[in-house]
N, C-alpha and C positions, 0 to 999 in steps of 0.2 A: 504494500500500500504506500504510494509515494508521499502521502501527506501525513503519515502517522507520526512523523517528527514534530508536527504541530501540537499533537497531544502530549508528546514526551517533553517538549521544551517550552511550550507556551500555554500550558494549562494554568488558569487563575483560580479555579475552584473545582474541587472534586469531592464527591460524597458517595455514600452507600445508600441505595434505595431498595424498594421491594419489601419483602417480609421482615427483613432485619431492621429497616428503618421504622416500619409500622409497629414493631413490637410483637410480630406474629411469627417469628422464625421458630422452626423446629429442627430436629436432627435432619441433616441432609438438605436444608434450605440453600438455595443458590445465593451468591453474593453479587448483587447487581450494582455495578458502578456507573455513575453518571458524572459528567464534567462539562466545564466551559473553557474554551481556549480562545485566545485572541490572535487571529492571523495578522502578522506584521503588515503594516499599511502598504509597503512597496509591492506586496503581492496583488493588491487591488489595481495597480497601474498597468497590469498586463491583460491581454485578451483572455487568457485562461485564469479565471478568478479562483481564489481558494474555496474549499468546500464549505457548505453550510453545516455539515455534520460529518462525523467520522465514526465508524464502528471499529472497535478494537483500540489498540493492538491486543489487549488481553481479552479473554473470554468474558462474556456478559458485561462488556464495557462499551459505553456510547457517550459521545461528546458533541456538543454544539458549538459553533463559532458564536462569539458574543452577540453579534448583531441579530442573528437568527434566534438565539435564545431570548433576547429582549423582545423581539417581535412576538414570539409565541407567548411570553409572559404577559405582555400588554393585552393580548387577546384572551387572557384568563385560562390558558390551556392547563387543565388539572395536573398533568404529569410534570409540567415545567414549574408551576407554582409549588408543588410538593417537593420538587428537587431543591428549590431555594430554602425550604424549611426542614431539610433532613437533620435529625439530631446526630447523625454519624458523618461528620466532616473529616475527610482524610487529608485534604490539602487546601490551603487558601493563602494567597499572597496579598499584597497591599491592594491591588486592583480588585481581587476577589472580595476583599473586605468592603470595598466601596460598593460592589454589587450587592452584597448581603445587606448593607445599610439601606439599600433601595427597596427592600422587600415590601415595605408598606406602599411604595409608589405604584406597584403592580396590582395591588388589590383594589377591587371595585365591585359594584353590584352585578357586574357582568358574570361573576362566578356563579350566580344562581342559574343563569342560562347554560353556561358551559358545563358545569358539573352535572346539572340535571339532564342535559342532552346526552352527555357521555353515559350517565347512569341508565337512561332509557335504551341506548344502544346495547348496553350489556344485558339489560333485562330481556330484550328481544332475543338475544343469543341463548340465554338460559331457557326461555320458553321454547325455542327451537330444539334445544337438546332434549327437553321433556317430550316433545312431540315425536322426535326421531328415536330416542333411546330410553324413554320412560323415566328419566331422572336428569336433573341438571348436573353440571360440573360444579361440585360443591365448593371447590376452591374459589371459583369465579363468583359464586354466590356470596361467599365470605367477604371477598374484596369489594363487592358491590355494596354490601352492608357497611363496610368500613368507609367507603367513599361517601355514602349518603350521610353517615354520622359526621364525617369531617366537614362536609358542605354545610350541614345544619349548624354546627358549632361555629364555623367561620362566619356565617351570616349573623348569628346571634351575638358574637363577641368581637368580630373584626380581626380575630387572630386565627391563623391557620396552625393547627396542631395535628401532626400526622401519627404520632404514637398513640395506639388505641388504649393504653392504660388499663383500667380495670375491666375493659371489654374483651381482653385477650381470651379468657376462658370461654365465654359464650360464643365468640367468633370462631375459635378453634373447634368448638363442638359442631358448628355448621360445616366447617371444612371436612370433618370426619363423617358427615352424613348422619349425625345423631339427632338432628332437629328435623321433624317432618316438614316437607315443602310447604304445606298450608301455613304453618307457623312462621316460616321464613318469609312467605309472601306477605303475611300480616305485618311482620316486622318492617319489611321494605315499604309497605304502604304507609305505616305510621311515620317512618322517617321522612318519606317524601312529603307527607302532609306537614310535618313539623318544619321541614326545609322551606316549603312555600310560605308558611306563616312567618318564619324568621325573616324572610326576604322583605316583608312588608314594613319592618321597623329596624332594619339592619343599620349599624353605625358606619358601614362602608360607604365611600363616596360613589356618586353615580358613574364616574369615569376614572380610569387610572391617571396618574400624573405623567403623561407622555412627555411633556417638556423637560421635566426633571431627568427622566431616563435618557432622553435624546442628548441633553447636555453632558451627561456622564459618558455616553458612547462617543460623542464628538471629542471630548477631552482625551479619551483613551486613544482614538485614532490620531489625534494631533500629537500626542506625546510620542507615539510610535514613529510618526513621520519625521519628527524633529531630532530623533536620535541619530548620532553618527552611524552610518549604515552598517550596523552589526548583522543585518539580515541578508547581506549580499550572498553569502554562502548558501543560505536557505533558498533564496530566490533562484540562484543558479542551479541548485540541486533539484528543484521542482522542474525547471526547464529541461535539465538533462534527463530526468526520469520520464519526461513526457506526461506530467501530471495533468489530469483533466478534472473538471468540476464534478463533484459527486453530489447529486441531489436525491 
């Protein structure tokens, strides 16, 4: 992968996500790693732009270029917002700390729509599994309940907390298939109703603070461009390897 050195050398923030970050890990759980890298500004001056995201180089590792990450966060993408709030941070530099300081700027009432839309999509998949196989994928049912709980609490408090805390045991019971589907359905319906109700009086602003985020991104790009060309070797390496944009 010609651009994997961007992850190795230019990551500003890296964390663990998935069950380990949610407080739902069990023996054998994967370690899902997510990160944000900053492509050096000179790479954007060429026809072949740097990638918006990179898989790897390690297994279960995925990273976004800073601009793409910010775009998705401003759209209230659930996976991206949760990444910013992981309790398991593995690496953060000064720029990464600036990004984390902006967590509140990304939050808005849009989370009601995006989290709910994502949850609806997952619910349809569960119902399809029941029609085809007679039972849902219980792990997916557990994570849908977790997501709905997270969305409800975010709308109620204005704070995104992704560790499930004292809900660990009930949620793991769902994962093991110990809770009948009608009870899981009832749980989901209650959470969905509570989420809708919380949206009517949430402390979150109507829109995210796009200008604040854009000022941060502009500053990062400018600082990179003004540095004495330490990226020349990287730029030339990309050209030599015939790097192409990966979308």
